[in-house]
N, C-alpha and C positions, 0 to 999 in steps of 0.2 A: 504493500500499499504505500502511496505517496502522502506525505504528511504536510498539511498546510498550517496546522496550529502548533506544530513542534519541530525543533531541531534536536538531534542527539548525536553523541559520539561515545565510543567505548575505548578506554585507554586504562592500561594497568589493571584490568578486571573491574573497572569502575564504569558504569553507564551513567552519563550525564544527560538527562532530558531537560530541555529548556522550552517553555511556553514562549512562542515567538510572534505574538500579535501585540507588541508594546503600544501601538497607537490606539488600539482598542482595549487597553489595560488588560489584555489577556482574558477577556470575557469569553464565556463558553458558548460558541456558536453551534450550529448543528453538526458541523464536521468534528468538532471537539469530541463529541460523545462517542463517536465510532473510532476516531483515531487513537484516543488514549488507550483503551483496552487492547487494541490491536498492537500498539507499540510496546506496552508494558508486558503483555503476554508473550510477544515474540522474544523479547529480551530474556524473560523469565524461562521460557521453554528451551531456548537455544543454549541456556547455561553459559552465555558468553561473558557474563559479568557476575560478580559476587556481591555487589551492592548497587542500588540506583540512587542517584541524587536527582531531586526534581526541583528546578528553579525557574525563574521567569525573567525575560528580558524587559528592560524599561523601568518605569517608576513604580509599577504596582505589580504585585504577585498575581492577583486575580480578582476581577471586579464582579465575579459571579456570572449568572446566566446573561447571555446577550439579549438585549431587549427585542431584537428581531425575531427571536424564537416565540414570542408571544403575539406576533401579528396574526390576524385572522387568516385561516387557510381557505382560499377560494374553492379548493378541491376537497373540502371536508365531506365526509360520507353523509348520506341522508338516511342512514340506518336508524333503527328506533333507539330510544334513549338507553335502554339496558345494554345493548351491544356496544354503544359508544363508550359507556362507562367502563365496561369490561375491557375494551381496547385501551382506554387511558390507564387503567390499572396496570395492565401488562407493560405499557410504556414507561410507567414510573419504575417498575421493576428493572427495566433495561437501564434507565438512568442510574439507579442504585448499583447495578452491576458495573457500570463504567467507573464509579468511584471505588467500588470494592476491589477493583483489579490491583490497586496498590496494596491492600491488605492480603490479598490472595497470592501475590507474587512470591516466588520461592526464596527470594533474597530480601534483605531489609531495604526500605525506602526511607530516605532522609529528605525532608522538605526544608528548603532554604527560602525564606519569606521576607519580602520588603514592601513597604507601602501598604496598600489596601489588600486585605484578605477578607473578602466579603461574600456572604451567601454561599455559593458553591465553592468558593475558595476555602471556606472553613471546612466544608465537607472533604476537600482534597487533603487539607492539613491534618485533619483528625484521622484520616485513613492511613497516613504515613506512620512509620514506626518511631521516628524521631523528628523533632522540629527545632529549627533555629531561626532567628529573625534579626532584623536591623532595628535600630532604635526608633526609626520613623514608622515601623510597622503598626498596623492596628487590625483588629478582628472585629467582625460584626455579623451576628446572626440576622441577616437582612430580611429574611422571609416574613418575619412578623410585621415588618414595615410595609410590606406590600399585600398583606392580608391573607397570608397562607402559613401553615405550620411546616417548617423545614422537614423535608421528606426523603432525602437521599443519604442520610447517615449522620449528620451533626448531632441530632437529639439522642441518637443511640450510642455514639462513641465519645462525645465530650464528657458525660458524667464519669466516664472511667479515667479521665485525665485531669479533671479539676473538680473542686467540691460541688456537690449537687445543688446546694442553695445558690451558688454563683451561676451555674448553668441556668437555672431556672430564671434568675434575674436577667441574664443576658438574653434568654430566649423570649421572655415576656416583654422586655423593653426595647430590644433591638439597639442598645446603646453600643458605643465603640469600647473596645477592650484593648488597651494600648500595650506596648511592648513590656513596659515596666511591670504592669499588672499580670501580664502573660508569664513573665519570668517568676514573679512572686508566688504565683499559684501553680506553677509547673507545667504550664501548656508548652512552653519552649525551654530548651536546656541551657541556652545562652543568648545574649543580645550583643550584636556587633555595631560598630559606629557607621559602617557603610556596606554597600552591596559587595565591593571587591573583598574587603576583609572577611565578610561573612562566607563567601564562596571559598576563599583560601582555608578558612577554619573548618568548613564543612568537608572539603575534600581531604583534609588531614584526618578527620574522623573516618571518612570513607576508606582511606588508605589502610587505617588500622584494622577495619572490619575485613577488607580484602585479604589481609595477611592470614587470617584465621582459617581453619579448616571449613570448606564450604558445606560439608555434611553436618558439622557441628552448628554452623550458622543457621542453615535452613531448619534444622531440628529445633534450635532455640526459638526461632520465630513461630514454628508451628505450635510448639508447647506453650509458649506465652499466649498466643491467640486462643488456643484451646482453654487455657486456665482462666482467661477472662470471662468466658461464657459458660463455665462449668463449675461444679462444687470442688472444694479442696480434695475430697476423697477421689472423685472422678479424675481430677487433673493429676494426682499423684499416681494413680493407677495407669493413666495414659502415658506419663512420662516413662515409667517402668517398662510398659510394653513397647513404646517407640524406640527407646534407646537399645533394648535387646533385639528388636526386630531389625533395626537398621545397621547393626554391625559397626558401631562407631569405633571399635578397637583399632581399625586401620589407621585412622587419623591420629589416634593417641599413640600408636606405635611409631608413626613418622615424627610426631612431636618429640617423643623421648630420644629417638635415634638422632634427630637433628641437634637436640640439646647436648648429647654426648659427643657429637662430632663438631660442636661449636659452629653451627651454621643455621641459616633460616630454614624452616621446614618447607618442603616442596609437596604441596597437596594436589591431588587430582581434582579437576573440575567436576561438577555434577554432570551426569549424562544428559544430553538433550532430552527433553520430554516429547515423546512421539504420540501422535494421535492415535486413537483406538483403531486397531486393525492394520496400522502400518507395519512395514517390515521392521522387526526389532533386532535383526542381525547387524 
C-alpha cells in the first residue's frame, strides 16, 4: 500500500513512523484509518523491527478526526434505520481496530507527542505502550465538546494510565490537560523542551529496547496487556503457561554466553508472521 498520511523508515531494528500531514495538524482523514493498521501490521508481521516509534511532523501531534469525515454523504444508503445503525456499529468497530493495531503489535510502540494531542490523538497515545511529550504538548478528550462520548479507546485505556477521578473530569469537561499535569499523573514518562530533543531521547529508549531479546520483549508486552484485562490469578497462570510454552531459554542462554564472552548478545529476530494457510517452510 502507498501511504499518504505516514512516512516511515527502519534502522537498527527501530521502525520510525511519522504522521506527515503537518499543514492539516495530522488530522485523521479517511485514508488514515486504513493506512495505519496496514503499516503497523506489516512492520509487526514482517518482524523487521523490534520497536516502533510513532511521531508526527509539524507543530501538532494529532488534531483528531478530520472534519471532512463528518460531511454528508450524497451516496448514503436508503436502507431502513435498523440496517443503517447496524452498519454504523460495524464501522465504529473498524475505527477501534485501527487504533488497537498499536496495542496488538508484536513489538512495543512509543508515542512522541508535541503540541495538540486531541480527540483521536488521545486514542493513539493511550494505545501506545509508552508516551513522551514536549513541554508545549496538551491533551484533550475533545469528543465531549462536540456532543459524543469518545468511542475508539480513550475511555477504556485512560483509566489504566491515570487516576479514574481525573479521567472522569477530563472526559466530562473536555478541558486541556497540559504536559506538566500529564507528567505529574503518569500519562507521559518525561517532558522535553522541544521536538528535536524529544525524538533524540525517545530513540535512545528505543535503542535500549531493540538490544533486548525480541522474544522476551514481545512476551512482556503480551503478558502486560493480558494482566491489565484479567485477574491476578489468571495473569499469573498465563505468564507461567506462556513462558514455558515459548521456550525462552534460548535467549537466556545467549545472554549468559555473551556475558561470559564479554560481548553484546546476538539475538535472532522473531519469525515473520504468515497468514493462515500460507506456506510455512
